[in-house]
C-alpha positions, 0 to 999 in steps of 0.5 A: 851698333848691333851691326858692329856687335854681330861683327865683334862676335863673329870676329870672336868665333873666328878667333876662337875657332883658330885658337882651338883648331890650332891647339888641337892639331899642334898638341902632339908635336908641340906639347899641350902648353906649346901648341896652346901659346902658339894658338892663343898668339895667332888668334889674337893677331887675327882678332886684332886685324879683323877688329881694326880693319872691319868691326870698328873701322872709323869707329870714334868710341873704340880708339883702343882697337887702335892701341896695339900696347893695350890690345897686346896687354889684354891678349897676354893676360887672357893667355896667361889665364887660358894657359893656367886653367889648362894646366889645372885641367891636364894635371887633373884629367891627362893630356889624351886626345880625346879629353884635350877639346873638352879641357880646352873650352873651360880655358877659352871661357876664362880667357874670353871673360878676361878679354870682355872685362878689359876691352870695356874697361878701356873703352869706357876710360877712353870715353871718360877721358875725351868727355873730361877734355876741355876743348877751346872753341870760339864763341858762336857768332851773333850779336845777342846772346839769345833769340826766342823766334815766335811764329804767328798767325792771327794771334790776339794775344801776341802782345801778352806772349811777347810781354810774357817772354820778355819778362822771363828772359829778363830775369836771367838775361840782360835786356840788350843781350837778347831779342824776341822775333815774331814772324807774322805768317801773313795774318792779314791783321793787326798781329804784327803791329801788336807784336811790334808795340810789345817790343818785339822784332817783326818779320812779315811774311807777305803770305801764309805759308805755315808754321815750318816756313815761319820758324824757318824764317825766324831762324835765318833773321835771328841774330842770337848766338843761341836761338830757340822758338816757341809757339805764340799760344805759349804751349810751353810755359815761359818759365825756368 
């Protein structure tokens, strides 16, 4: 994000230099307002091309850059503000070459404020519109609604854990629509038998391989459309 902001600022600086340079170079042959209009048009085209090809290339949340009409409308509005400010200042301070630079700066600043405001407004509108769209998606594959994976290694209270999780889930999900999967991580004791007796589906690992491996094994065997895991000690209480 920061790199894009830097590129956006750099493109703005390039466009500003082009705008100011052309204005100063052409103000004598074309007149102040004619030179300003041409400089603004060239700077806007350059900014559009650079932002589209460099700054926001492939950026999902900046699709307005790929909307020439929106960009052009903003550029025209900002240009009109620039011309209006310039007209007022030239009427006040004159059009001598030694003051043109200084009266162009406030015009550039006013136009930049307009562009910044409308760019943000258009961007947020695009994001809001896309977030509001409802996408038709097929249900996730799975035999039950949710699977709870519990890795266990020599857990004397595993039966209580399974019962607590089962009681909590059954308040919100039909008992035939969830499963509790206990992964015995090579305990070598009766942990898997107690878990099974409490109603859990047990996966037995032949040797202790650690919590990460146990969780992975449980996720691979789970049949729920949603799969979550919790510790056997219920470090995160089973409540909603």
